[in-house]
MARFI-954988 format. One record per atom (N, C-alpha, C, CB): y, z, x. Coordinates in steps of 0.1 Angstrom, whole numbers, plus 5000, padded with zeros to 4 digits. Glycine has a CB too. Example, Ala and Ser with C-alpha at 12.3 -4.5 7.8 and 13.67 -1.06 7.14 Angstrom:
// residues 2
494350785132;495550785123;496750785132;495550905113;497850715128;498950715137;500050795129;499450575141;
// end
This chain:
// residues 374
964391077275;963691167267;962191127268;964291157254;961291237270;959891217272;959291187259;959391347278;958191087260;957591057248;956491147244;957090947250;955991167232;955091267226;953791217229;955291297211;952891287237;951491247238;950691287227;950991297249;949891197222;948891247210;947391257217;948791127198;946991387213;945691457218;944791477206;945891607224;943691387206;942791397196;941591497200;942291247193;941491597193;940391717197;939091697187;940991897194;938091677193;936691697186;935991827189;935791567191;935791907180;935192037182;934292077168;936492147186;933092127171;932392157158;933092227147;931192237161;933692347152;934392447146;935692487147;933792537147;936592507138;938092537140;938492627129;938892407140;939592707132;940192807122;940192727109;941692867127;939792817097;939492947097;938193007101;939692987085;937192897107;935892937112;936193027124;935092817116;935393137127;935693217137;934293277143;936693337132;933193237138;931893297141;931293217154;930993287129;931993107157;931493027170;932093077184;931892877168;932893187182;933493267194;934393187201;932293317205;934493197213;935493147225;936093007222;934793147240;935292907222;935992767220;936892767209;934992647218;936692817198;937592807186;938792867190;937192877173;938792997196;940093067198;940692997210;939993227201;940092937219;940592867230;941492747226;939292817239;941092667215;941792547211;942892597202;940892447203;942692697197;943692757187;944992807196;942992887178;944592877206;945692927216;946192817222;945193017227;945592717227;946092587234;947392517225;944592467236;946892497212;947792407203;949092497198;946792347188;948892637201;949892727199;951092747209;949392837196;950292717221;951192727235;951792587238;950392787249;951092487237;951592357240;952292287229;950492267245;953592307229;954392267216;955292147220;955392397211;955992147231;956892047234;956191927239;957892097244;956491797233;955791677239;954291647236;955791707254;953891727226;952391697221;952191677206;951491817226;951291597202;950791597189;949191627189;951191447183;948891717181;947291747183;946691697170;946891917185;945691627170;944891587157;943391667160;944791397155;943191757153;941891827154;940791797144;942091957154;939691727146;938591687141;937491777141;938291567146;936891857128;936091967130;935191967117;936992107132;934192057115;933392037104;934092137092;931692077109;933692147081;934092217070;933392357068;933892137059;932592387078;931692507074;932192597089;929792467071;931592717087;931492817098;929992797105;931592977090;929892887116;928692867124;927492887116;928592967136;927492977105;926493027097;926192937085;926993157093;926992807085;926892717075;927592757061;925692707072;928292857062;929092887050;930392807050;929493037049;930792757036;931892677034;933192757039;931992647019;934092697045;935392757049;936192757036;936092667060;937092877036;937892887024;939292857027;937993037018;939992797014;941292767017;941592647025;941892877023;940692547024;940892417032;940792317024;939992407043;940992207028;940892057020;939891977029;942491967018;938791917023;937991847032;938391707032;936491867028;938191627042;938591497044;939791427041;937791437039;940791517048;942291457048;942991527060;943191487032;943991497063;944791567074;945491687068;945791467082;945291807074;945891927069;946991977080;944692047066;948092027076;948992057088;948592207091;950592047084;948392217104;947992367110;949392427114;946892357124;949992357123;951492407127;952192267127;951592497143;953392277132;954492177131;954092047140;956092257137;953092077149;952691947157;951191927159;953391957172;950492007149;949091997148;948691977134;948492117153;947591877134;946791857121;945391867123;947091727114;944891917111;943391917113;942591857103;942892057113;941491787104;940691727095;939291787095;940591577098;939091857083;937791917080;936691827075;937892027070;935891777083;934991667079;933591747071;934491587094;933291657060;932191697052;930991657061;932091617038;929891697059;928591667065;928091507066;927491747058;928391467055;928091317054;929091227060;927791277040;928491127068;929291017075;930091077084;930090937066;929891177091;930691247099;931191137111;929991387103;930191097118;930191017128;931090897127;928990967132;930890837115;931690707111;932990747110;931190637099;933190837101;934590907100;935390947111;934591027092;934790997121;935391017135;935690917142;934591097142;934790817143;935190677149;936390617145;934190587147;936390607131;937590547123;938790617125;937390547109;938690747125;939990837126;940490817142;939691017123;939690797151;940290787164;940890657167;939390807174;940190547160;940790437159;942090407153;939990377153;942190467142;943590467134;944590547141;943490527120;944190667148;945290757154;945590697167;944890917156;944790627175;945190587186;945690677196;946090507183;944890777199;945390887207;945490857222;944591007206;946490927230;946590897244;945190977250;948190957251;944791077244;943691157250;942691197239;944191287257;941391177243;940291227236;939891347242;939191127236;940091457235;939591597242;938291647235;940691717241;937091647241;935991677234;935591807239;934891567236;935291907229;934892047231;933592067228;935692137225;932692107240;931292117238;930391997244;931092127224;929192027243;928391927252;927191877242;927592007268;926591957233;925191927230;925291877215;924292047232;926491877207;926491837193;926691677194;927791917183;925791617184;925691467185;927191417177;924291417177;927591487167;928591427158;929991447166;928691507141;930091577171;931291627176;931391607192;931491757172;930491587199;930391577214;930091427218;929291677220;928891397214;928291277219;928691147213;926991287218;929091147201;929591037195;930891007199;929691047181;931891087202;933391047205;933091037221;934691177201;932291097229;932091047242;931490917246;931391127247;930590877237;929890737238;930690627231;928390737233;931090667219;931490537209;932890547206;930690527195;933690637211;935190617207;936090577219;935790737201;937090507216;937990457227;939390537229;938390307223;939790557240;940890627243;941190617259;940790777237;942490597263;942890587276;942390677285;944090587276;942190817279;941790907287;940790977279;942890997293;939591017283;938391087277;938191217286;936990987277;938091337280;937991457287;936691517278;939491557286;935791577286;934791657281;934891787285;933591607284;934891887277;935292047281;933992107278;936592117272;933192147288;931892217286;931992357281;931292227298;932992417283;933192557277;932192647281;933192547261;931692657292;930792747298;929292707296;930992877293;929192587288;927792547284;926892497297;927892417272;927492467308;926692427320;926492557330;927392297328;927092677325;926892777334;925492817335;927792887330;924792867347;923492877349;922992997337;923192917364;923693097335;923393197324;923193127311;924493307321;924093037306;923992957294;922792857293;925192887292;922592807305;921292697306;920092777306;921292607320;919992917310;918792977308;918393007294;918793087314;919292977286;918992997269;918292857264;920593027260;917292857258;916592737253;916592637264;917292677240;916092697276;915992607288;915492477288;915392667298;914392447283;913592327284;914492227277;912192337278;914992247264;915692137257;916892117262;915792157244;917692197269;918692167276;918492097288;919292277278;917392127296;917292027308;916891887305;916292087320;915991867293;915691747288;916891667285;914891747278;917791727275;919091667272;919891627285;919991767264;920091707294;921091687304;920291577315;921591837312;918991567315;918491467324;918691327317;916991497328;918491307305;918591197296;920191157298;918091227280;921091267297;922591227297;922891137310;923491367297;922291207320;922691147335;921791037337;922591257348;920691007331;919890887336;920590767327;918090907332;921190807315;922090687309;923290677315;922390707296;923690757324;924990727331;926090797323;925290557333;925990877315;926990927305;927990997313;926391027294;927591067323;928791147331;929791047337;928191247342;929690927336;930790847342;931790787330;929990727351;931490837319;932290797308;933690857307;931490827296;934190947315;935491007314;935491137325;935791047298;936291217321;936591327330;936091457323;938191337333;935591537332;935191687327;936291787330;933891747334;936491867320;937391987321;936692117324;938092007308;937092187334;936492317337;937792417335;935792327352;937392547332;938692637329;938792707344;938492767316;937892707354;938192767367;937292687376;937992927367;937592747389;936892687402;935292697400;937292767417;934792817394;933492847393;932792747384;933292997389;933292737371;932792627361;933092477369;933592637345;933992457376;933992327383;932692307393;935392317392;932292397400;931292407408;929892387399;931292537415;929892457389;928592447380;928592307374;928592557369;929592257370;929692117364;929291997375;931392097358;929692037386;929291937398;927891947401;930291967411;927492067400;925892087404;925192017394;925392247404;925392017382;924691957370;924791807369;925292027356;926091777370;926491627367;926691547380;927991627360;926591587391;926591517402;927891527411;926291387400;927891487423;928991507433;930191407429;928291487449;929891307422;930891207420;931591217407;930391077421;931291297399;932091317386;933391367388;931491407377;934391317379;935791357381;935791487370;936991227378;936391587377;936591707372;938091777374;935491797377;938691817364;939991877364;940092007359;940891807356;940692107366;940692247362;941992277354;940492347375;941792347343;942892407335;942392527329;943492317324;942992637330;942492767323;942792767309;943092887329;942292897303;942292927288;943592997288;940993027282;944292947275;945493047272;944793147263;946692977264;945393287266;944693407259;945693427248;944493537268;945093517240;945993597230;946093737234;945393587214;947493777234;947693897241;948193997229;948893877253;947694127232;947894247223;948894347231;946394327218;949694387223;950294527228;949494637229;951294567218;949594727240;948894847241;949394957231;948894887254;948395007223;948795097212;948895257218;947595077199;948895337210;948795497213;947295517217;949295597198;946895547229;945595597233;944995687222;945595667246;943795667220;942995757213;942795887223;941595697209;942796007215;942796117223;941496127231;942796237214;941496157245;940196137252;939796277258;940396027264;938696327253;938196447256;937096427267;937696527244;936996507278;935996507288;934696517281;936196627298;933696437284;932496457278;932096367266;932496587275;933196287261;932996197249;933596067252;933596257237;933195967245;933695837246;933395737234;933195787257;934495657232;934295547220;934295417226;935395557208;933095367225;932895227231;933095127220;931395217237;933394997223;933394877216;932994757220;934594857212;932194677214;931994557218;932194447206;930494557224;932894337209;933194237199;932694117206;934894227196;931794057198;931093957204;929893877194;930594017217;929593747197;928393717190;927293797194;928093577190;926393817188;925093887189;924093807193;924793967177;923993787207;922693697211;922393767225;922993507214;921293717232;920693787243;921693767255;919293727247;922593647254;923693637264;924693737265;924293527262;924793817254;925893907255;925194047258;926793907240;924094067257;923394197263;923594337255;923794227278;923894307242;923994427235;922794527236;924394387221;921694457237;920294547238;920294627249;918894447238;920994577263;920794647274;921794787274;921094537286;922894777264;923794867263;922994977254;925194807257;922394937245;921695037236;920595107243;921094967223;919895027251;918895097259;919295197269;918195007264;920495177275;921095277284;921795397275;922295207293;922195377264;922695487255;921595567252;923195437242;920195537253;919295617249;919195747258;917995537248;919695727270;919495827280;920795907283;918795767292;921995857277;923195917280;923296047274;924295837277;923896147281;923896277275;925296327270;923296377286;926396237273;927496247267;927696217252;928196177273;928796267244;928896237231;929696097229;929496357223;928695997224;929195847223;929295807208;927995737231;930295747207;930195647193;930595517199;931395697180;929595427194;929695297198;929695207186;928495267208;930895117186;931295027174;930694867180;933295047172;929894807173;929594677175;930194587163;927994667177;930894487168;931394387160;931094247163;932694397158;930694167153;930394017155;929293967148;930193997170;929293847145;928193787138;926893787145;928593667135;925893787137;924493777145;924093627146;923193857136;923993587159;923693437161;922193437163;924493377175;921393537168;919893537170;919493677163;919393517189;918693617152;918193717143;917193807149;917693657130;916293737156;915093807164;915593907173;914293707172;916693867180;917393957190;917994077183;918593887199;918594057173;919294157167;918094287159;920394067155;917094217157;915994307150;915594407162;914694217145;915494337175;915194437187;916294527188;914994367200;917694487186;918894597187;918594697177;920394527185;918294657165;917994767153;916994847158;917494707139;915794807162;914694907167;915194997177;913494827173;916094947187;916595037196;917395137192;917194987205;918295097180;919295197175;918695307167;920195127167;917295287163;916595397159;916195507167;915595357155;916195467181;915695547192;916995627197;914995467204;918195607191;919295697197;919095837195;920695657191;919595927205;919596067203;920796117197;919296137214;920696247193;921796297182;923196277187;921596447179;923396277199;924796267205;925296127206;924796337219;924496027201;924995877203;924795837188;924195777214;926095777182;926395707170;926595567171;927495767165;925795477163;926295327164;926595277152;925295227169;927795217152;928295167140;928294997141;929795237138;927694937131;927694797131;928594737120;926194737130;929594667123;930694627114;930494487110;931894637120;929594407115;929294277110;930494177116;929094267094;930594057108;931593977114;933094027109;931293837109;933993997119;935294047115;936193927118;935694177123;937393927109;938293807112;938993827124;939193777101;939493717132;940493727143;941593847140;941293577143;942193827127;943493897124;942794047126;944293867109;941594077125;941294227124;940794287140;940094247112;940794207149;940394227163;941194337168;940494097173;942494337166;943294447172;942894587167;944894417169;942894577152;942594717146;941294767151;942494707130;940094687152;938894747159;939094787173;937794647160;939894707180;939994757194;940694877194;940794667203;941594897187;942395037186;941395167184;943495037172;940295127178;939395247175;938395267187;938495207161;938595187198;937595227209;938495257220;936595107213;937895327231;938595357243;938195277254;938495487245;936795217254;936395137265;935695027258;935595207275;935894887264;935294767259;934094757268;936194627259;932994727260;931894707269;930894587265;930994847269;930594497275;929894367271;929594317285;930894267263;928194357289;927694317302;927094167301;926694427307;927794087298;927293937295;926493877307;928593827291;925593807304;924793717314;925593607319;923493647308;926593557312;927693447316;928793447305;926993297316;929993407310;931093397301;932193277309;931993567299;932293177301;933293097304;934693147307;933293017297;935093217297;936493287299;936293427292;937793197291;935793457280;935793567273;937193617267;935093657281;937493557256;938793587251;938893757248;938993507236;937593797243;937693937239;938094037251;936393967232;937494007261;937894077274;939194097276;937494017286;939793967275;941493987280;942194047269;942393837284;941894027255;942594097243;942094257246;941894037226;941094287249;940794427253;941694487264;939494447256;941794417274;942394447285;943994467283;941994357294;944494367275;945994377271;946194497262;946594247262;945294517256;945494637245;945194757252;944494627233;944994757264;944794907272;943394957272;945595037266;942494877270;941094917272;940294867282;940394897261;939994957291;939294937303;937894867298;938995077312;937394787307;936094687305;935094727312;936294547309;933794747308;932594727315;932094617312;931694817313;931794537323;931094387322;930294377333;932094267322;929594257335;928794207347;929694147358;927794107342;928994097367;929494017377;929493867373;928694057391;929093827361;928993697356;930093637346;927793707350;931293707347;932393657338;933493637347;932693767327;934593587345;935893567353;936393697356;937093477345;936193807349;936893927350;936394027361;936793987336;936893987373;936194057385;937194157392;935793947396;936694227400;937394317409;937994437399;938594237417;937294447389;937794567377;937994707384;936394597365;936894737392;936894857398;937994887408;935694877405;938194777416;939394777425;940794807420;939594667431;940994757407;942194767401;942294887392;942294647394;941194947391;940995077380;941195017367;942095207382;940794897364;940794837350;939394827343;941394687351;938494877350;936994877344;935894887354;936794747335;934994817352;933794827362;932994707359;932894967360;932894637370;931794527372;930394577376;932294427382;929194577368;928094647372;926894537372;927794767361;925794597378;924694517378;923994527364;923794537390;923094437360;922594417347;921194497347;922294257343;921394637347;920294727346;920894847337;919794777360;919794907330;920095007320;920795127329;918595047311;920295137340;920695267348;922295237353;919595307363;922595117355;923995087359;924895097348;923994947365;924295057336;925095067322;925395207321;924395017309;924195297321;924195437319;925495507328;922695507323;925295477341;926295547349;927695507348;925895527364;928095377344;929395347341;929995417328;929395217340;928995427318;929395487306;929695627309;928395477295;928795697316;928995847318;930095887327;927695907324;930495767336;931695787343;933095797336;931795697354;932895707326;934195707316;934095817306;934495567308;932895867303;932895987294;933396107300;931596007288;933196107314;933496247321;935096257323;932596247337;935896137320;937296137323;937996217312;937795997324;938996287318;939896367308;941096257302;940696507317;941996327295;943096237290;944096167301;943896327280;944396227311;945196187321;944696087328;945596287329;943496097332;942496007340;942295887333;940996067343;942095887320;941695797311;942995707310;941095857298;943995767307;945395697305;945695617317;946695807303;945395657329;945695587342;944895457341;945295687356;943795467337;942895347339;943295267325;941095397340;943695307316;944195237303;945395147308;944695327290;946295197315;947595137318;947295047330;948795247323;946295057338;945694977347;945094847342;944595057353;944494867331;943994757324;944994657317;943194807315;946094707314;947394627309;947694567320;948594717303;947994617333;948794567343;947794447348;949094697355;946394477347;945494387352;945494237341;943994467352;945594257329;945794167320;946994097323;945794217306;948194147325;949494077328;949294007340;950594167328;948894047350;948793977364;947793887363;948294067377;946893857354;945793757353;946093627348;944793807345;947293617340;947693507333;949193457336;947493547319;949393347339;950693277341;950993177332;950793207353;951493207321;951593087311;952392937316;952493137298;953292967322;953992827327;953092757334;955192847337;952492817344;951392767354;950192697345;950892897364;949692757333;948692697325;949292577319;948192787315;950592577313;951092467307;951092347315;952492497302;951592377329;951492257339;950192197341;951992307353;949092297342;947892247344;947392147333;947092357346;947692197321;947292097309;947891967310;947692147297;949391977313;949891867315;949291757325;951091897319;948991807336;948291747345;946891697340;948091827356;946191777333;944891727328;945091627318;944091827322;946091627308;945991517298;946691407305;946691567285;947291407318;947891267324;946891227335;949491287331;945591277334;944691247344;944391087345;943391317342;
// end
């Protein structure tokens, strides 16, 4: 009989927090999929990304999340010492650290905690697109990180070969890196919205920040001639950027309507996806992009950049990979707008097939077994 492996996960935010985006969903999907032979202990903060207190939780004790996962929601005081003590008491086989830049949740466990295996999961934070945001601070941090020899304290986790290459470029040729992809949340395709030639319902679900490129979509929509309804869902991460978006929304012609729905709970994602026909998010970088997979699985073709894992969309008729220009965004929107019902349904079905072919759950489970046995 195989022994149970204890995995201690340190992450700044976890369910019911949702505003921090992909990493939260990635960890939730992982502990839901990896059931046999694992015990997970998740240490996180007791607030969401916007510092609002989480509801229906208890702070400062282990709470059951599922039958093999416990969560500790830590108060802001003494987080580092509490974390070190909990790791010492738990005596995990693996310390799995999600993120790079947080002192309490990333650096303290990486530097001060002991475990047979330590793994740091960058979750896209070492991608060139991510490093271009707040560039000088990140460069200084990473330079100090390497000067102090921190890159040799454990193993780095990458979700694909591209991220593996980015990690090696930043951390050096000798670092240990293991690849294990993200577990997705899959939706069933619903009844397609009636598609009329000359009109289109677009939807974006993402944090609102320059990385996600909402403003570029809005700039493209200013010159589109088709009848467009654009639904934007997600918390504002960068208020200055959102103000630019709001100014651009004021310039929309009469044929374009924009609705901003604010934060939406994970349980509401499918409902909002169902209101759209095409998912659009021309991101400057994505580590995985759970919303992309969820949209594809729900039968929504995707318009995105060449800087996400979701490539060859045009080839599969599951969407379009475009250049990051307003003209390219406009052209892709108008191409979908021109489609009639039959043509759109063919692309919608192809999106579902693309999602199905993209993920192999048994293979992912095996990759995590190898990661945690590294």
